[in-house]
C-alpha positions as CSV (number, residue, x, y, z in Angstrom):
1,X,180.5,280.9,68.1
2,X,181.9,281.1,71.6
3,X,178.5,280.7,73.1
4,X,177.8,277.7,70.8
5,X,181.0,275.8,71.9
6,X,180.1,276.5,75.5
7,X,176.8,274.9,75.1
8,X,178.3,272.0,73.1
9,X,180.8,271.4,75.8
10,X,178.1,271.6,78.4
11,X,176.0,269.1,76.5
12,X,178.8,266.7,76.2
13,X,179.5,266.8,79.9
14,X,175.9,266.1,80.7
15,X,175.8,263.2,78.2
16,X,179.0,261.8,79.6
17,X,177.7,262.1,83.2
18,X,174.4,260.5,82.2
19,X,176.2,257.6,80.6
20,X,178.3,257.2,83.6
21,X,175.1,257.0,85.7
22,X,173.6,254.4,83.3
23,X,176.6,252.0,83.9
24,X,176.7,252.6,87.7
25,X,177.3,250.4,89.6
26,X,179.8,248.1,87.9
27,X,181.4,246.9,91.1
28,X,180.6,246.3,94.8
29,X,179.4,249.2,96.9
30,X,180.8,249.8,100.4
31,X,178.3,251.0,103.1
32,X,179.9,252.5,106.1
33,X,178.0,251.9,109.3
34,X,179.7,254.2,111.8
35,X,178.6,252.1,114.7
36,X,179.7,248.5,116.1
37,X,177.9,245.4,114.9
38,X,174.8,244.0,116.6
39,X,172.9,247.2,117.2
40,X,169.6,248.4,115.6
41,X,171.5,250.8,113.3
42,X,173.8,248.0,112.2
43,X,170.8,245.6,111.6
44,X,169.0,248.3,109.6
45,X,172.0,248.7,107.3
46,X,172.5,245.1,106.8
47,X,168.8,244.6,106.0
48,X,169.1,247.4,103.4
49,X,172.3,246.1,102.0
50,X,170.8,242.6,101.6
51,X,167.8,243.9,99.5
52,X,169.6,246.5,97.5
53,X,172.2,244.0,96.5
54,X,169.5,241.8,95.0
55,X,168.0,244.9,93.1
56,X,171.3,246.4,91.6
57,X,173.1,243.1,91.0
58,X,176.1,244.1,92.9
59,X,177.4,243.3,96.4
60,X,176.8,245.8,99.2
61,X,179.6,245.5,101.6
62,X,178.8,246.6,105.1
63,X,181.9,248.1,106.8
64,X,181.4,248.9,110.5
65,X,183.6,251.8,111.5
66,X,182.4,252.5,115.0
67,X,183.9,255.2,117.5
68,X,183.5,258.8,118.8
69,X,179.7,258.7,118.5
70,X,179.7,257.8,114.9
71,X,182.3,260.5,113.9
72,X,185.0,258.1,112.7
73,X,183.0,256.3,110.1
74,X,181.2,259.4,109.1
75,X,184.4,261.2,108.5
76,X,185.7,258.3,106.4
77,X,182.8,258.8,104.0
78,X,183.3,262.5,103.8
79,X,186.8,262.1,102.7
80,X,186.0,259.3,100.2
81,X,185.9,259.7,96.5
82,X,182.5,261.0,95.3
83,X,181.9,258.2,92.9
84,X,178.9,256.3,94.5
85,X,181.0,253.3,95.7
86,X,181.3,254.5,99.3
87,X,178.0,255.5,101.1
88,X,177.1,256.3,104.6
89,X,174.4,254.9,106.8
90,X,173.7,258.0,108.6
91,X,172.1,258.5,112.0
92,X,170.5,261.7,113.2
93,X,172.5,261.9,116.4
94,X,175.8,261.8,114.5
95,X,174.8,264.3,111.7
96,X,172.5,266.9,113.5
97,X,173.3,266.6,117.3
98,X,177.0,265.9,117.4
99,X,178.0,269.3,115.7
100,X,176.5,271.0,118.7
101,X,177.5,268.6,121.7
102,X,181.0,268.0,120.7
103,X,183.8,270.7,120.6
104,X,185.5,269.1,117.5
105,X,183.6,267.3,114.8
106,X,185.7,266.3,111.9
107,X,183.1,266.9,109.2
108,X,180.5,269.4,108.1
109,X,177.0,267.9,107.8
110,X,175.8,270.4,105.2
111,X,179.0,270.7,103.2
112,X,180.6,267.3,103.0
113,X,177.6,265.1,102.1
114,X,175.0,264.5,99.5
115,X,171.7,263.4,100.9
116,X,170.0,260.5,99.1
117,X,167.1,259.6,101.3
118,X,165.9,259.0,104.8
119,X,165.3,255.4,105.2
120,X,162.9,255.7,108.2
121,X,161.9,257.1,111.5
122,X,162.7,255.5,114.8
123,X,160.1,256.2,117.4
124,X,161.1,256.8,121.1
125,X,159.1,255.8,124.0
126,X,159.2,257.3,127.5
127,X,158.7,254.5,130.0
128,X,158.6,254.2,133.7
129,X,159.4,251.5,136.3
130,X,156.2,249.7,137.1
131,X,156.4,251.0,140.8
132,X,156.4,254.6,139.9
133,X,152.8,256.0,140.7
134,X,152.5,257.7,137.3
135,X,150.9,256.1,134.3
136,X,150.6,258.9,131.9
137,X,152.1,262.3,131.3
138,X,149.8,264.4,133.5
139,X,150.5,262.0,136.5
140,X,154.2,262.1,135.7
141,X,154.1,265.9,135.8
142,X,152.2,266.0,139.0
143,X,154.5,263.5,140.6
144,X,157.6,265.5,139.5
145,X,156.1,268.7,141.0
146,X,155.4,267.0,144.4
147,X,158.7,265.2,144.5
148,X,161.5,267.6,143.3
149,X,164.9,266.1,142.5
150,X,163.6,262.5,142.8
151,X,163.2,261.6,139.1
152,X,166.0,260.4,136.6
153,X,165.9,259.0,133.2
154,X,168.2,256.8,131.3
155,X,169.3,257.0,127.7
156,X,171.9,255.5,125.3
157,X,174.3,258.3,126.1
158,X,175.0,262.0,126.4
159,X,174.2,263.8,123.1
160,X,172.1,260.9,121.9
161,X,168.7,261.7,120.2
162,X,167.0,260.4,123.3
163,X,169.0,262.8,125.5
164,X,168.2,266.0,123.6
165,X,164.5,264.7,123.3
166,X,164.3,264.4,126.9
167,X,165.8,267.8,127.4
168,X,163.3,269.2,125.0
169,X,160.5,267.6,127.1
170,X,161.9,269.1,130.3
171,X,162.1,272.6,128.5
172,X,158.6,272.2,127.3
173,X,156.9,271.0,130.4
174,X,159.0,271.9,133.4
175,X,159.4,268.1,134.2
176,X,162.1,267.7,136.8
177,X,164.3,264.7,135.9
178,X,168.0,264.2,135.9
179,X,169.7,262.6,132.9
180,X,171.7,259.4,133.4
181,X,173.9,258.3,130.4
182,X,174.6,254.8,129.5
183,X,176.7,253.1,126.9
184,X,173.8,251.6,125.1
185,X,170.0,251.7,125.0
186,X,169.9,248.1,126.2
187,X,171.7,248.9,129.4
188,X,169.5,252.0,129.9
189,X,166.4,250.0,129.7
190,X,167.9,247.2,132.0
191,X,168.5,249.6,134.7
192,X,164.9,251.2,134.4
193,X,163.6,247.5,134.8
194,X,165.8,247.0,137.7
195,X,164.7,250.2,139.4
196,X,168.0,252.0,139.4
197,X,166.4,254.7,137.5
198,X,162.8,255.6,137.5
199,X,162.4,256.6,133.8
200,X,164.0,255.6,130.4
201,X,163.6,257.2,127.1
202,X,165.0,254.8,124.5
203,X,164.0,253.6,121.0
204,X,160.8,251.8,120.7
205,X,162.5,248.4,119.8
206,X,164.7,248.6,123.0
207,X,161.7,248.9,125.4
208,X,158.7,247.5,123.7
209,X,159.1,243.9,125.1
210,X,159.5,245.2,128.6
211,X,156.4,247.3,128.2
212,X,154.4,244.5,126.9
213,X,155.7,242.4,129.7
214,X,154.5,244.9,132.3
215,X,157.9,245.5,133.7
216,X,157.8,249.0,132.4
217,X,154.8,251.4,131.8
218,X,154.7,253.4,128.5
219,X,154.1,256.9,129.4
220,X,154.1,258.3,125.8
221,X,155.5,257.8,122.4
222,X,157.3,260.5,120.6
223,X,155.7,260.2,117.2
224,X,152.8,262.1,115.7
225,X,150.5,259.0,115.8
226,X,150.5,256.0,117.9
227,X,152.7,253.1,116.8
228,X,151.3,249.6,115.7
229,X,154.0,247.9,118.0
230,X,152.5,249.6,121.1
231,X,149.0,250.7,120.1
232,X,148.0,251.1,123.9
233,X,150.7,253.8,124.5
234,X,149.4,257.4,123.6
235,X,151.4,260.0,122.1
236,X,152.7,263.2,123.8
237,X,150.4,265.2,121.5
238,X,147.4,263.3,122.6
239,X,148.2,264.0,126.2
240,X,148.2,267.8,125.6
241,X,151.8,268.6,124.6
242,X,151.3,270.3,121.3
243,X,153.6,269.6,118.4
244,X,155.9,267.5,120.6
245,X,157.5,265.0,118.1
246,X,161.0,263.7,118.6
247,X,161.9,260.9,116.4
248,X,165.4,259.4,115.6
249,X,166.1,258.6,111.9
250,X,168.4,256.5,109.8
251,X,169.4,257.5,106.3
252,X,171.7,257.1,103.3
253,X,174.1,259.8,102.3
254,X,177.1,260.0,99.8
255,X,180.1,262.2,99.7
256,X,179.6,265.8,98.5
257,X,180.0,266.3,94.7
258,X,178.8,262.9,93.9
259,X,177.3,263.2,90.3
260,X,173.6,263.7,90.3
261,X,172.8,260.8,88.1
262,X,174.3,258.5,90.7
263,X,172.4,260.1,93.4
264,X,169.1,259.7,91.4
265,X,169.8,256.0,90.6
266,X,170.6,255.3,94.2
267,X,167.5,257.1,95.4
268,X,165.2,255.2,92.9
269,X,166.7,251.8,93.9
270,X,166.7,252.4,97.7
271,X,163.1,253.8,97.7
272,X,162.0,250.7,95.6
273,X,163.5,248.2,98.1
274,X,161.8,250.3,100.9
275,X,158.5,249.3,99.5
276,X,159.3,245.6,99.5
277,X,157.3,243.6,102.2
278,X,160.5,241.7,103.4
279,X,162.4,244.9,104.1
280,X,159.4,246.5,105.7
281,X,159.0,243.6,108.0
282,X,162.6,243.6,109.1
283,X,162.4,247.4,109.7
284,X,159.3,246.8,111.6
285,X,161.0,244.5,114.0
286,X,163.6,247.2,114.6
287,X,160.9,249.8,115.2
288,X,161.7,251.8,112.0
289,X,158.9,253.2,110.0
290,X,160.1,253.5,106.4
291,X,160.1,256.8,104.7
292,X,162.0,257.2,101.4
293,X,161.8,260.9,100.8
294,X,163.5,262.8,98.0
295,X,167.2,264.1,98.4
296,X,165.7,267.7,98.5
297,X,163.1,266.9,101.2
298,X,165.7,265.0,103.2
299,X,168.2,267.9,102.9
300,X,165.5,270.5,104.1
301,X,164.9,268.1,107.1
302,X,168.5,268.0,108.0
303,X,168.7,271.8,108.1
304,X,165.5,272.0,110.2
305,X,166.7,269.4,112.6
306,X,170.0,271.1,113.1
307,X,168.4,274.5,114.0
308,X,166.0,272.6,116.3
309,X,168.5,270.6,118.3
310,X,171.0,273.4,118.4
311,X,168.6,275.5,120.3
312,X,167.8,272.6,122.8
313,X,171.4,271.8,123.3
314,X,172.4,275.4,124.0
315,X,169.7,275.9,126.5
316,X,170.5,272.6,128.2
317,X,174.2,273.1,128.1
318,X,174.7,269.5,126.8
319,X,178.3,268.4,126.3
320,X,179.3,265.0,125.0
321,X,183.1,265.3,124.7
């Protein structure tokens, strides 16, 4: 009898949770973007919110809570009620790099969040000032060896994905280049165009126009395959750097303990809008390749990325405090 009562209680709980998931959402959802308005991350969040609102029939309110490299807005979501009405637009730099580059991070990536899906991958491109006598990876490595302490590369900041990707490149190849941190990818690219730094390693969207205009030379893209926006720029892998892939990503996460029916509904709706031509076009402009993996696949990638970047950060002694 005791066993029967336990199973009945379990069945009622499952039924109640399923019913809750079926009526969800019945009010607007807040999407926390832990960065300021106007950047590529913010733009991707607004593009998603627009299409998702059409699909679910509820407003998606984009709430920008920038500061501390994304930590402020991310902590807000970690401390929110796990009811599906507060979601996080998550960036890899905040979730899998900050824990190792900052002495105090006010959340636990693995314990405080429920992964929903990775929205897409963001390609990085290593680009050089047009005057640099190196047009591919082999020539860049040769120039670096012949001219020690002469090269520098700009990124959107210490502890950014571009920064740790650059340090991984140095560790894999012996490339001699000094990191110069800027407050944004746009400023990092602008100084490379102006010749203040010889190299820049930004997102594809930040540099593609300058490469097409001939003001910068694309050395390599960080993706497994060439990207349609810059088909003439080869990958690092094509140029002999085996398995070198370093992409940024943007994703959606919920507070930990969010009921699984809600996670499943959000996953189904988000992955559906990721297939819409309008959203894919808007993501393409931002240099984002849509993904839409399962919560389990995304959780596995988070763990793998944390292990990978922790090793790079420790070897390079990167601090972003």
